[in-house]
C-alpha positions in Angstrom: 66.8 266.6 102.6 63.9 265.0 100.9 64.5 263.5 97.4 61.8 263.0 94.7 61.9 260.1 92.3 63.5 262.4 89.8 66.2 263.1 92.3 66.7 259.5 93.0 67.1 258.9 89.3 69.6 261.8 89.3 71.7 260.1 92.1 71.7 256.7 90.4 72.3 258.4 87.0 75.4 260.2 88.3 76.8 257.1 89.8 76.1 255.0 86.7 77.9 257.6 84.5 80.9 257.2 86.7 81.1 253.5 87.3 79.2 251.7 84.5 82.1 252.1 82.1 84.2 250.2 84.7 81.8 247.2 84.9 79.6 248.2 87.8 75.8 248.5 88.2 73.9 250.5 90.8 70.4 250.0 92.3 68.6 252.3 94.7 66.7 251.2 97.8 65.3 252.5 101.1 66.9 251.5 104.3 63.4 250.4 105.5 63.2 247.8 102.8 66.5 246.3 104.1 65.8 246.6 107.8 62.3 245.1 107.5 63.6 241.6 106.6 66.3 241.5 109.3 66.4 241.1 113.0 67.2 244.1 115.1 70.8 243.1 115.7 71.5 243.3 111.9 69.6 246.4 111.0 71.3 249.7 109.9 70.8 252.6 112.2 69.2 255.0 109.7 65.6 256.1 109.1 63.4 253.8 107.0 63.1 256.4 104.3 66.8 257.0 104.0 68.2 256.5 100.5 70.8 253.9 99.8 72.4 252.4 96.7 73.8 248.9 96.2 76.8 248.5 93.8 77.3 245.3 91.9 80.2 244.2 89.7 79.5 242.6 86.3 81.8 240.3 84.3 83.3 243.3 82.6 84.7 244.7 85.9 87.9 242.5 85.7 89.0 243.8 82.3 87.5 247.3 82.5 88.5 248.1 86.1 90.7 245.6 87.8 93.4 245.1 85.2 93.7 248.8 84.4 93.9 249.6 88.1 96.7 247.1 88.6 98.5 248.5 85.5 98.2 252.1 86.5 98.5 252.0 90.3 99.8 248.6 91.3 99.2 246.7 94.5 99.7 248.5 97.8 100.0 245.4 100.0 97.3 246.5 102.4 94.4 244.2 101.5 93.1 242.1 98.7 93.8 243.6 95.2 90.2 243.3 94.1 89.0 245.0 97.2 91.5 247.8 96.7 90.3 248.2 93.1 86.6 248.4 94.1 87.3 250.9 96.8 89.2 253.1 94.4 86.4 253.3 91.8 83.5 253.6 94.3 85.2 256.2 96.5 86.3 258.2 93.4 82.8 258.2 92.1 81.3 259.3 95.4 83.8 262.2 95.8 83.3 263.2 92.2 79.6 263.0 92.0 78.5 264.1 95.5 81.0 266.6 96.9 79.8 267.8 100.2 77.2 265.0 100.6 77.8 262.7 103.5 77.8 259.1 102.2 78.4 256.1 104.4 80.1 253.7 102.1 80.2 250.0 103.3 82.1 247.4 101.4 81.3 243.7 101.2 84.6 242.7 102.8 84.4 245.0 105.8 83.5 243.8 109.3 82.3 245.5 112.4 84.3 245.1 115.7 81.7 242.4 116.6 82.9 240.5 113.5 79.5 240.9 111.8 79.6 242.3 108.3 78.9 246.0 107.8 76.0 245.1 105.6 74.4 241.9 104.3 75.2 242.1 100.7 72.8 239.5 99.3 69.9 241.0 101.3 70.6 244.4 99.9 70.7 243.1 96.4 67.4 241.3 96.9 65.4 244.2 98.4 66.7 246.6 95.7 65.5 244.3 93.0 69.0 243.7 91.6 69.1 239.9 92.1 66.9 237.3 93.7 68.4 235.9 97.0 67.5 232.2 97.1 67.5 230.7 100.5 66.7 227.3 102.1 63.3 228.8 103.2 62.5 229.3 99.5 62.4 225.5 99.0 59.2 223.8 100.1 59.8 220.5 101.9 63.5 220.8 101.4 65.5 217.5 101.5 68.5 218.7 103.6 69.3 217.9 107.2 71.9 220.6 107.2 72.0 224.4 106.9 72.3 225.4 103.2 73.7 228.9 102.6 71.7 231.1 100.2 72.9 232.7 97.0 71.8 235.5 94.7 71.1 235.0 91.0 71.2 238.0 88.7 68.6 238.0 85.9 71.2 238.7 83.2 74.4 237.3 84.6 73.2 234.4 86.7 76.0 233.8 89.2 78.6 235.7 87.2 78.6 238.9 89.3 79.4 240.1 92.8 77.8 242.5 95.3 80.5 245.0 96.2 79.2 248.0 98.3 76.3 249.8 99.9 76.2 253.6 99.8 73.9 255.2 102.4 73.1 258.8 101.6 72.8 260.3 105.1 70.1 262.9 105.4 68.6 262.1 102.0 65.1 260.7 102.4 62.7 259.4 99.8 58.9 259.1 99.9 56.3 256.6 98.6 57.1 257.5 95.0 60.1 255.1 95.2 58.3 251.8 95.0 60.1 248.6 96.0 60.8 246.4 92.9 60.4 242.6 93.0 63.6 240.9 92.1 63.2 238.6 89.0 62.6 235.1 90.1 65.0 233.4 87.7 64.7 229.9 89.3 61.0 229.5 90.0 60.8 225.7 90.4 61.5 223.7 93.5 63.8 221.4 91.6 65.8 224.3 90.2 66.2 225.8 93.6 67.4 222.5 95.0 69.9 222.2 92.2 71.1 225.8 92.7 71.6 225.6 96.5 73.3 222.2 96.3 75.6 223.4 93.6 76.5 226.5 95.6 77.0 224.8 98.9 78.5 221.4 97.8 80.2 222.1 94.5 80.9 225.8 94.4 84.4 225.2 93.0 83.1 223.9 89.7 81.1 227.1 89.2 78.0 225.3 88.0 75.7 227.3 90.2 76.6 230.4 88.2 75.0 228.8 85.1 71.7 228.0 86.8 70.2 230.3 84.1 71.7 231.0 80.7 73.8 234.2 81.3 74.2 236.9 78.7 77.9 237.1 79.7 80.3 235.1 82.0 83.7 235.8 83.3 86.6 235.7 80.8 89.0 232.8 81.1 91.6 235.2 82.6 89.2 236.2 85.3 88.3 232.6 86.0 91.9 231.7 86.2 92.4 234.5 88.8 89.5 233.6 91.0 90.3 229.9 90.7 93.8 230.5 92.1 94.1 230.2 95.9 94.3 233.8 97.4 97.8 233.2 98.7 99.0 232.6 95.1 97.2 235.3 93.3 99.9 237.9 93.6 102.3 235.4 92.0 99.8 235.1 89.2 99.5 238.8 88.8 103.3 239.0 88.6 103.4 236.5 85.8 100.9 238.8 84.0 103.3 241.7 84.4 101.4 243.6 87.1 103.8 243.3 90.0 107.5 243.6 90.4 109.1 240.4 91.6 110.0 241.7 95.0 106.3 242.5 95.7 105.3 238.9 95.5 104.0 238.6 99.0 101.2 236.2 100.0 97.6 237.4 100.0 96.2 236.1 103.3 92.6 236.8 102.6 90.3 233.8 103.3 89.5 231.7 100.2 86.2 230.6 101.8 85.1 234.1 102.6 86.1 235.2 99.1 83.9 232.5 97.6 80.9 233.3 99.9 81.1 237.0 99.0 80.9 236.1 95.3 84.4 237.4 94.4 85.3 234.1 92.7 
């Protein structure tokens, strides 16, 4: 099914109506934009003109989605509570907004049998124009003798956000009327990019990389406390907040390093 720019706007509009009140943002992209910057082994097996949407969480997500989710539904002990929350709101929006439409929903925490991620979250955010993905290759004559991991910067939230999911609308194609946006280059100087990548790679625990630009909003103190707590102790913290019965205080075995790299914390 071919989709016009108006139809693309309708898709993103429907999603926004469902998820924006819970602290999420959505950005459309073509699969070809994503695949064009990746090696063949990491590309998604869809046509270049297939429509996809990347979903981000903003600082509001914790209070507007996560805490209400825990209050109303509780923790089901299957995976990370934040991951459960995101899946609930995204899957509910897809089923409500697009009944009968085949949508391949890929979450940032999911891995293929090969142990590769189901999608590269930061690449998707960059090609959609949602956030600029700063990498070592973006620094001329870089000073490092080691590999420095890249990080996305949101034009409004800096580093105070996370990339949560990619929705691929199978069978929905878009033409040249959907023009690829250029992500805002919030850190244009070489010195700023060096500062950003060093803060992210070497000092991510102090969260200074998140403030590389002046954000319009940051995480609340409660949200900072949650993500600063080691994953194995987060259920105990939720219990002290009144969201879990005492006998449900089981360790969360998700990887702290992986959590940080995915932008959860």
